[in-house]
N, C-alpha and C positions, 0 to 999 in steps of 0.2 A: 462373315460378315460381310463380304463384296456383296451376295444377293442383295443382306438388307439397305446395303448403302444406294441401291440399283442395279440397271443392265451395264454390264463390263462393254462398252461402245468405245474406248479411248485406245489408243495406240499405247503401250507400255511407254518408259519414260524411260530415260540414261539409268537415271540413280534405280528403279524400280530393278532393271536387267542387272547391273551392277551387283543389288545385293541378293538376286538370287544365287549368281554365279557366285557372291561367296558363297553362299548354303549347297554350292553344287550341282544348283539346278539348271542345266545348258542343254541345247539341241544337242542330242548324240544318238548316231547313229550304232547298235551293234553290229547290225548287220555289213555294215561299210568295213568297221575292224576284222569280222572273221573274212572278207572277200579279198582285202588286201591282204590279209598270211595265207590264207588260200593261193592267191596269185606267188605270193612272193615264195614260199614253199615251192611251188610247180616249176618258175622261174629254175630256182637254187636245184633244183633237181635234176631240169635238162643240162642246163650247166656244166653242174660235179656229177654225175651221172655216171662216167665214163673212169674218173678220180676212185670214186667210191668202189664200183664196181671192181675196179683193181685192185685198191687197198681191201676190202671184202675178200675177196679173193686169198691173197697174199696171207692175211691173219689167217683166217680158216687153214689155208695148206703148213702154214707155219706149226699151228695149233694142234691140228690133227698126227703132225708128224716130231713133236716135237722138238723142232727148231729152234723154237724160241729160247727152251728151257733144257739146252745142250744134252738132250737124254730122250730115250722114246716114252711117249705118253703112258703111264701107267694106272692105276685107279690110286695109286697114292698123290699122285701127281695132276691128274686130273682137273680139283678145284683150283692148283694153283697155276693151271694153263685153262682153263676157264676167267680167271679174274685177270689173266694178262691180257689176252684176246677183248676181255670185255672195256678195259683201260685203254686200245689201241685206237678200238672202235669209236670210245669219246673224245678220243683225242681226232679224230677225224671229222667225225661230223660235230665238235666245239666249234669251229667256225661258223659251219650253217647255224645252228641253235643260235650262238650270236649275235646272226643278222636277221634272224626271225624275230628274236628279244627287239632289236631296234625296229625292224620293221613292224612291232606290237605297239610300241609306243607312239611310233608317226600317226599310226593308225588312227590313232586319239588326239595327237597333239594338232592334227589337219584339221580335227573337228571341231575342237574347242580352245586351241592355243594354251597357252601356259596358264597351268590353274591345280595349285595347291591348298587343300582343302580338307578337314576332317571331320565335316559336318556330317554326310553320307553317312561317319561309322560310328556316330552318337543312337541309342537305342531312342527308340521312339513307339510308345505305347500304344498309338494309333494302330502302328502294323500288325500288332495282336489281337486286334479286334476282329471277329469272325467276321458280322454284319460289314464291315467296310472292307475286307478280303473278298467278301460275295460280289458286291457290287462291282468291284476293280475285274472279277474275273466275268461276270455275265453283266456286265455294265458295256456301254458303246463303245468304251474303247477298247475293252477287250474283246467282244464281237469282234474289230475292228481287224485287232491282232489275230484270230483266229482265222480271219479270212487272208489275210496275207500272206500267214502261214504255210495255209492250204494252199495259196496261189503258186508261193514260192516252192513246196514241194511237188507242187502237177509240171510248173516249170522245168524242171531237173531231172522228172521222169520221163517226160518231152524229148529233154536234151540229149540224156542217155540212151533214150532208145535208139535217137537218130544215130548219133554218133557209132553205137555198138550197131545197129545194123547195117551199116556200111561198111565193115572191119568182120562182118560174118564169113564170107569165105575164107579169109586169114584167119579166123577162130576156128575155122571146121577143119584145116590144114596144120593145127598144131601137131596132132598126133604125129605127123607124118614128119615132122622136123627134128632136128636134133637138142638133145637140152639146153643147151647155150642157146641157139637160135631163136629157141620156144621161148627161152625165159625173155630175152631181147625184141620179139615182137612183143609179144603180153608186156611188156614195159612199158612199149611203144604206145600203145591202145589205150595204156591207163594212162599214161601223162598226156593222152589227148584227150581224153576224154575229162581229167582232172583241169587242163587250161578249157576248153571251152566250159565248163561247170564253171570255173574260177570268173570268167567274163559275165556267163549271166546273174554270176553273183553279183559281181560288182553291178553291174545295170542295176539289175532291183537293188541293191544297195546306197544307188544313188537315190532313188526315186522315193526311197526310205527316209534318205535323210534328209530329202527336200520337206516332207511330209512332217518329220519330226522338228526342221525348226517353223513349220508354220502351226503345228500343234504347242510348238514352247512357247511363241509368241502370244497365239491362242490364250493360253492358258494364265498369260502374264498381265493380260488384257487390264484397263484400271476401268471405273466409274469416274465420271467427273465431280462429283464429290472428294473421291480421291486426289485427282490430278490437280484440285483448287486446292483442298489439305496441303501434299505435297508442295506446291508452290509458296504456299502461307508460311511452309517451315523450313523451305530451303535459301526464299529471297528474300519473304516479309509479305505481312498483308500487302494486298491493292492498294487498298482504300486508302492506307497508310501511307506507302509510299506515294500515291498520287499529291496526300497533303503535302508531303516534303516536296514534292517536283511544284507544286505550285504556288509554296514558299521560295523555293530556291526562285523560281523566274520572279518572284516580286522582288526579291534583292536586286537581282540583277537587273533590273528596269530602271529601280530608283537609282543603284548606281551610275549605271549608263545616262538616265536625265542630268545628275550633278556631274558627271566627269564630261560627256560628250561634249556640251556646249560650251565648256572650258580651253577644249584642245585648238591646239593651233593650226593642228594637219590633220587628217584620216587618212592612212597608208591604205590601198586593197590589193588584193590579191588580183583580179578584180572582184571573184564570184564567191569564194569561200573563204576570204579570210579579211578584218579589218582592223586595225589598230591604230588608239589614236593616242596623238605623240602632242606634250606639252613643254614648253621651254620659257619659265621667266629667267631672266639675266639677275638680278638681283634678288632671288631667293632658291634660286637651283645652282647648281655646279655642273649639273649635266641634262639633255632631256629626259625626259619621265615618260615610261606609256601611263595611261591615264584610266585604257579601258581596252578589251580587244576579244575578239570572240568570234566563232565560227558557222557558217553556213547560215538557220535561221538568227542566229544574234549579230552576225556580220550586216546582217541584209539592216536587221534594228538599227547597228550603229551608223550604217552610212544613210540612211530616212532622218535619224535625231541629226546629223551632219547638215543634210540637205534644209530640214527647217529652224536650223540657227547659223545657217550659212558659212558652217565651217567648210572648207577647203579639203575637197577628197583626190587625192591624187594617186595614180596606179602606178604602183612597183613592187610586181610580183616576187624576187626574189627579196626584197627589202622587207614586204610582208611576211612572208613564211619565216624569214630567220626573228622576226623582234617575237610574231605570235610565239614558237617554237620554245626560246632560247631567255625571254623576258617577261617576268610575272608583274602583274597588274602594282602600280606603283614602284616600281625601281626605276633606275636609270638604264640608259641604253647601255650595250656594252661600249668599250674604248672602239672595236674594229668595224662599229655604225659611225660614230664621230663626222667622218667624210661625208657620207650617202645623209644622215639627218641634215646636214649645215645645209650643204647644196639643195634640198630641199625645203628647209625652213626662208633659206635665201629666195628662191624661187616663187614662195607662197608669202614671203615678204614684197617683195616686187608687185607681185601680183595685187594685193590689198594698195602699195602706195599707187597705181594705176588707177584703181579703182577709188581711192580716195582722190587723187588728182582732178580724174574723170568729172567726178561729183561734185566737187568745188568749179571745176569751169559749165557744168550743165546750170548752177543756180543764176538766177537772173540776177546783175548789177543794181544793187539798190543808188536810186536816185537822189542828187544833192539836194542840201535841204536849201528851199529860197534863202537869199540874201536880201534884206532890204524890199519895199513895198513902193507899190505905185504914189505919185507925191499927189 
């Protein structure tokens, strides 16, 4: 369906990633999980090899001598001796198995985080299609997987050859050593080889994990039409939102056109907020906020105030407090009475001085002539 809607060139949105995650479609490298398990097992063996060796030797000695059964081991007691030895060995290796189990969960958790979904377990008929199966095997992804597996196998063979070649002298001397020393030397060589292979697999797995993330993002890419449809479903039609925004701006402009000219003073931040205050002693019990705005609306309020000779006063703390705490049409809070009273008194003094200057600037009217020429 995506191919019919156009080429998938857009990055996947957060919603598409979330839906894919809920379906169990996540970027995960099986090689990384296996490499972490192998490295963890090797480290555990290195740490607990002496303890395990002593424990196994003790269990073997007790089983063969019949010490655990308090009697010599005979044909009748052999199954019981084997079962008891098996139980003791399981108790010894149980902590290691528990740690490996935790590592198995951790190896997946660090890749995909917390995720619990049953979607991958649901049967899908397309998985039974032989045609799609052939495409998966011989498709580009299948070929890349084969190439990667071949490269990993070749790298492991090369590393194994290098490690074993460095130990050939010691391996050749094994027949000359006692059994215990030979087992110790052979175990050390095997652990060294396993450690190098684990480190190699970690490196390969990190490359594979990066590739899986890239492939997962590529698989989730969307067409422009899909992005547009998703935006419509989540945010609404952009045209409808645009009309609503224009209508809202018109309503705001109308409110400002009627409220700002009637205000007594405009309190500003001075750049971010503007608040219009009006107070009529005859009709109001307290000053009221008749208009307020931020950024562009604040600039519009200041412009309209300048056009209508409404005083503009910079009081940043008061402007912020009124903008955030008082709604349009509500009286100011009592804690702002003192600041508003001082502000209005200041504005009234300025208006009074301006009125006095206007009266003084007017030319005196000449007295009317009384009488006339005789």
